[in-house]
N, CA, C and O atoms as a DFTB+ gen file, in Angstrom:
328 C
 N C O
     1  1      55.503     -30.719      36.054
     2  2      55.093     -31.538      37.175
     3  2      55.813     -31.052      38.439
     4  3      57.021     -30.817      38.420
     5  1      55.082     -30.907      39.505
     6  2      55.627     -30.494      40.788
     7  2      56.394     -31.661      41.400
     8  3      55.824     -32.722      41.655
     9  1      57.714     -31.455      41.639
    10  2      58.513     -32.565      42.143
    11  2      59.325     -32.258      43.392
    12  3      59.544     -33.157      44.204
    13  1      59.785     -31.006      43.578
    14  2      60.659     -30.716      44.717
    15  2      60.089     -29.623      45.619
    16  3      59.234     -28.836      45.212
    17  1      60.581     -29.599      46.836
    18  2      60.164     -28.578      47.786
    19  2      60.539     -27.181      47.327
    20  3      59.756     -26.243      47.477
    21  1      61.739     -27.038      46.765
    22  2      62.174     -25.727      46.277
    23  2      61.310     -25.244      45.122
    24  3      61.038     -24.050      44.999
    25  1      60.879     -26.176      44.277
    26  2      60.008     -25.833      43.162
    27  2      58.673     -25.303      43.689
    28  3      58.138     -24.323      43.171
    29  1      58.147     -25.954      44.712
    30  2      56.900     -25.505      45.326
    31  2      57.075     -24.116      45.927
    32  3      56.221     -23.249      45.742
    33  1      58.160     -23.902      46.635
    34  2      58.429     -22.613      47.268
    35  2      58.532     -21.503      46.218
    36  3      57.988     -20.415      46.406
    37  1      59.223     -21.778      45.122
    38  2      59.373     -20.798      44.045
    39  2      58.028     -20.509      43.373
    40  3      57.711     -19.357      43.076
    41  1      57.249     -21.554      43.138
    42  2      55.937     -21.386      42.515
    43  2      55.030     -20.550      43.407
    44  3      54.305     -19.681      42.925
    45  1      55.072     -20.812      44.687
    46  2      54.249     -20.065      45.642
    47  2      54.651     -18.588      45.643
    48  3      53.792     -17.706      45.679
    49  1      55.963     -18.324      45.604
    50  2      56.445     -16.944      45.583
    51  2      55.993     -16.220      44.307
    52  3      55.550     -15.073      44.370
    53  1      56.105     -16.887      43.153
    54  2      55.667     -16.281      41.892
    55  2      54.171     -15.974      41.903
    56  3      53.733     -14.959      41.361
    57  1      53.403     -16.848      42.519
    58  2      51.952     -16.663      42.573
    59  2      51.549     -15.657      43.651
    60  3      50.408     -15.195      43.677
    61  1      52.491     -15.317      44.545
    62  2      52.185     -14.372      45.613
    63  2      51.249     -14.941      46.664
    64  3      50.417     -14.226      47.222
    65  1      51.392     -16.243      46.932
    66  2      50.520     -16.917      47.885
    67  2      51.277     -17.341      49.135
    68  3      52.459     -17.680      49.070
    69  1      50.601     -17.321      50.253
    70  2      51.137     -17.824      51.515
    71  2      50.870     -19.331      51.574
    72  3      50.021     -19.846      50.846
    73  1      51.589     -20.020      52.430
    74  2      51.374     -21.459      52.606
    75  2      49.918     -21.753      52.955
    76  3      49.326     -22.695      52.427
    77  1      49.347     -20.949      53.839
    78  2      47.963     -21.187      54.276
    79  2      46.976     -21.017      53.128
    80  3      45.950     -21.696      53.091
    81  1      47.277     -20.110      52.180
    82  2      46.387     -19.901      51.034
    83  2      46.341     -21.136      50.145
    84  3      45.271     -21.585      49.732
    85  1      47.517     -21.673      49.860
    86  2      47.577     -22.878      49.012
    87  2      46.928     -24.053      49.726
    88  3      46.172     -24.813      49.122
    89  1      47.221     -24.201      51.003
    90  2      46.648     -25.306      51.768
    91  2      45.126     -25.268      51.715
    92  3      44.477     -26.288      51.485
    93  1      44.570     -24.094      51.929
    94  2      43.114     -23.945      51.929
    95  2      42.528     -24.289      50.561
    96  3      41.551     -25.033      50.469
    97  1      43.122     -23.750      49.507
    98  2      42.613     -23.988      48.154
    99  2      42.781     -25.447      47.719
   100  3      41.969     -25.965      46.953
   101  1      43.841     -26.111      48.211
   102  2      44.113     -27.504      47.827
   103  2      43.411     -28.501      48.743
   104  3      43.407     -29.701      48.471
   105  1      42.816     -28.006      49.831
   106  2      42.121     -28.906      50.750
   107  2      43.057     -29.750      51.586
   108  3      42.742     -30.892      51.918
   109  1      44.233     -29.179      51.935
   110  2      45.186     -29.891      52.779
   111  2      45.523     -29.015      53.988
   112  3      45.218     -27.822      54.010
   113  1      46.147     -29.617      54.977
   114  2      46.570     -28.882      56.160
   115  2      47.802     -28.054      55.814
   116  3      48.614     -28.471      54.989
   117  1      47.948     -26.900      56.430
   118  2      49.116     -26.052      56.175
   119  2      50.417     -26.795      56.480
   120  3      51.440     -26.526      55.852
   121  1      50.390     -27.723      57.433
   122  2      51.586     -28.510      57.744
   123  2      52.003     -29.383      56.561
   124  3      53.185     -29.688      56.404
   125  1      51.054     -29.778      55.742
   126  2      51.368     -30.551      54.540
   127  2      52.223     -29.710      53.596
   128  3      53.203     -30.203      53.040
   129  1      51.854     -28.443      53.415
   130  2      52.622     -27.542      52.554
   131  2      54.008     -27.320      53.155
   132  3      55.006     -27.353      52.435
   133  1      54.079     -27.094      54.460
   134  2      55.371     -26.896      55.134
   135  2      56.281     -28.106      54.933
   136  3      57.466     -27.965      54.632
   137  1      55.708     -29.294      55.105
   138  2      56.491     -30.524      54.937
   139  2      56.962     -30.705      53.494
   140  3      58.086     -31.146      53.255
   141  1      56.113     -30.369      52.546
   142  2      56.496     -30.466      51.137
   143  2      57.671     -29.526      50.852
   144  3      58.646     -29.924      50.215
   145  1      57.579     -28.295      51.319
   146  2      58.637     -27.318      51.078
   147  2      59.925     -27.702      51.808
   148  3      61.024     -27.405      51.340
   149  1      59.781     -28.364      52.956
   150  2      60.955     -28.768      53.740
   151  2      61.816     -29.787      53.005
   152  3      62.959     -30.020      53.399
   153  1      61.294     -30.399      51.946
   154  2      62.080     -31.349      51.153
   155  2      63.224     -30.651      50.424
   156  3      64.162     -31.305      49.969
   157  1      63.149     -29.325      50.310
   158  2      64.217     -28.560      49.645
   159  2      64.418     -29.023      48.218
   160  3      63.465     -29.084      47.440
   161  1      65.649     -29.348      47.871
   162  2      65.972     -29.785      46.513
   163  2      65.597     -31.245      46.274
   164  3      65.700     -31.737      45.150
   165  1      65.165     -31.936      47.323
   166  2      64.788     -33.338      47.200
   167  2      63.352     -33.516      46.745
   168  3      62.566     -32.570      46.699
   169  1      63.037     -34.750      46.413
   170  2      61.682     -35.118      45.986
   171  2      60.685     -34.886      47.126
   172  3      60.987     -35.158      48.288
   173  1      59.513     -34.387      46.788
   174  2      58.449     -34.243      47.764
   175  2      57.938     -35.627      48.119
   176  3      57.576     -36.412      47.243
   177  1      57.912     -35.920      49.418
   178  2      57.359     -37.186      49.893
   179  2      55.918     -36.930      50.323
   180  3      55.552     -35.804      50.661
   181  1      55.132     -37.951      50.307
   182  2      53.752     -37.801      50.756
   183  2      52.778     -38.348      49.734
   184  3      53.158     -38.984      48.751
   185  1      51.532     -38.084      49.993
   186  2      50.474     -38.607      49.134
   187  2      50.462     -37.921      47.783
   188  3      50.464     -36.693      47.698
   189  1      50.450     -38.715      46.737
   190  2      50.452     -38.187      45.372
   191  2      49.241     -37.289      45.131
   192  3      49.351     -36.288      44.423
   193  1      48.104     -37.626      45.700
   194  2      46.896     -36.830      45.512
   195  2      47.082     -35.423      46.074
   196  3      46.627     -34.452      45.468
   197  1      47.744     -35.300      47.222
   198  2      47.998     -33.979      47.799
   199  2      48.899     -33.154      46.888
   200  3      48.650     -31.967      46.677
   201  1      49.939     -33.776      46.350
   202  2      50.858     -33.075      45.452
   203  2      50.105     -32.620      44.203
   204  3      50.290     -31.494      43.741
   205  1      49.269     -33.483      43.663
   206  2      48.481     -33.133      42.470
   207  2      47.534     -31.970      42.753
   208  3      47.386     -31.077      41.919
   209  1      46.897     -31.975      43.914
   210  2      45.983     -30.893      44.263
   211  2      46.718     -29.567      44.402
   212  3      46.228     -28.532      43.950
   213  1      47.891     -29.595      45.025
   214  2      48.699     -28.383      45.174
   215  2      49.138     -27.886      43.796
   216  3      49.071     -26.688      43.522
   217  1      49.579     -28.785      42.940
   218  2      49.988     -28.398      41.591
   219  2      48.819     -27.771      40.838
   220  3      48.986     -26.743      40.182
   221  1      47.657     -28.371      40.927
   222  2      46.465     -27.852      40.242
   223  2      46.159     -26.426      40.692
   224  3      45.875     -25.559      39.866
   225  1      46.215     -26.182      42.002
   226  2      45.951     -24.850      42.540
   227  2      46.929     -23.837      41.964
   228  3      46.532     -22.754      41.532
   229  1      48.203     -24.192      41.960
   230  2      49.220     -23.265      41.448
   231  2      49.064     -23.022      39.946
   232  3      49.277     -21.906      39.473
   233  1      48.699     -24.049      39.205
   234  2      48.459     -23.868      37.769
   235  2      47.276     -22.945      37.534
   236  3      47.287     -22.150      36.593
   237  1      46.265     -23.040      38.368
   238  2      45.116     -22.133      38.261
   239  2      45.505     -20.692      38.580
   240  3      44.837     -19.750      38.152
   241  1      46.586     -20.530      39.332
   242  2      47.096     -19.200      39.675
   243  2      48.085     -18.683      38.629
   244  3      48.681     -17.622      38.815
   245  1      48.266     -19.429      37.522
   246  2      49.103     -18.973      36.426
   247  2      50.529     -19.486      36.444
   248  3      51.390     -18.944      35.752
   249  1      50.792     -20.525      37.225
   250  2      52.132     -21.094      37.302
   251  2      52.261     -22.249      36.321
   252  3      51.354     -23.070      36.180
   253  1      53.402     -22.298      35.647
   254  2      53.699     -23.399      34.732
   255  2      54.910     -24.140      35.293
   256  3      55.925     -23.522      35.618
   257  1      54.803     -25.454      35.405
   258  2      55.889     -26.275      35.928
   259  2      56.755     -26.778      34.786
   260  3      56.251     -27.277      33.779
   261  1      58.069     -26.641      34.956
   262  2      59.039     -27.037      33.942
   263  2      59.902     -28.156      34.491
   264  3      60.293     -28.114      35.657
   265  1      60.200     -29.127      33.698
   266  2      61.065     -30.224      34.119
   267  2      62.000     -30.612      32.991
   268  3      62.114     -31.787      32.640
   269  1      62.668     -29.620      32.425
   270  2      63.597     -29.847      31.318
   271  2      64.996     -30.097      31.881
   272  3      65.847     -29.208      31.865
   273  1      65.221     -31.296      32.372
   274  2      66.512     -31.630      32.955
   275  2      66.555     -31.400      34.450
   276  3      67.141     -32.190      35.190
   277  1      65.933     -30.315      34.897
   278  2      65.819     -30.065      36.330
   279  2      64.551     -29.259      36.582
   280  3      64.123     -28.493      35.718
   281  1      63.943     -29.425      37.761
   282  2      62.665     -28.780      38.047
   283  2      62.760     -27.259      38.043
   284  3      63.747     -26.684      38.500
   285  1      61.726     -26.624      37.523
   286  2      61.647     -25.172      37.520
   287  2      60.201     -24.720      37.428
   288  3      59.294     -25.538      37.274
   289  1      59.991     -23.418      37.523
   290  2      58.656     -22.835      37.401
   291  2      58.760     -21.504      36.667
   292  3      59.815     -20.871      36.638
   293  1      57.649     -21.097      36.079
   294  2      57.554     -19.768      35.486
   295  2      56.091     -19.373      35.440
   296  3      55.202     -20.212      35.584
   297  1      55.855     -18.087      35.237
   298  2      54.487     -17.630      35.046
   299  2      54.078     -17.986      33.639
   300  3      54.815     -17.738      32.684
   301  1      52.911     -18.566      33.513
   302  2      52.401     -18.930      32.193
   303  2      52.037     -17.667      31.429
   304  3      51.651     -16.661      32.025
   305  1      52.159     -17.720      30.120
   306  2      51.740     -16.593      29.294
   307  2      50.225     -16.495      29.325
   308  3      49.537     -17.516      29.299
   309  1      49.703     -15.291      29.380
   310  2      48.236     -15.144      29.324
   311  2      47.698     -15.743      28.034
   312  3      48.370     -15.725      27.003
   313  1      46.492     -16.270      28.097
   314  2      45.866     -16.863      26.912
   315  2      45.819     -15.837      25.791
   316  3      45.496     -14.671      26.018
   317  1      46.141     -16.275      24.584
   318  2      46.114     -15.411      23.430
   319  2      47.434     -14.707      23.178
   320  3      47.587     -14.055      22.145
   321  1      48.390     -14.819      24.085
   322  2      49.700     -14.195      23.915
   323  2      50.669     -15.224      23.346
   324  3      50.731     -16.354      23.831
   325  1      51.408     -14.850      22.342
   326  2      52.337     -15.785      21.712
   327  2      53.645     -15.906      22.438
   328  3      54.520     -16.661      22.013
């Protein structure tokens, strides 16, 4: 689950996407992405629907969200790979 600004920034870097790319694909303004990332290590504030849309976009780009004690991200394994 996408929870922090730093997690979003890391996920975006792994996916190789610019803020404007995610904003466009998620149907939000680029300022929304900037504000989410500005939360840093803190919780992302804002509309839950926007956060869900951004998370969905990143998951479609192969990002897996980890929350085992603290937020993290990694590239998902390709389908069929163990």
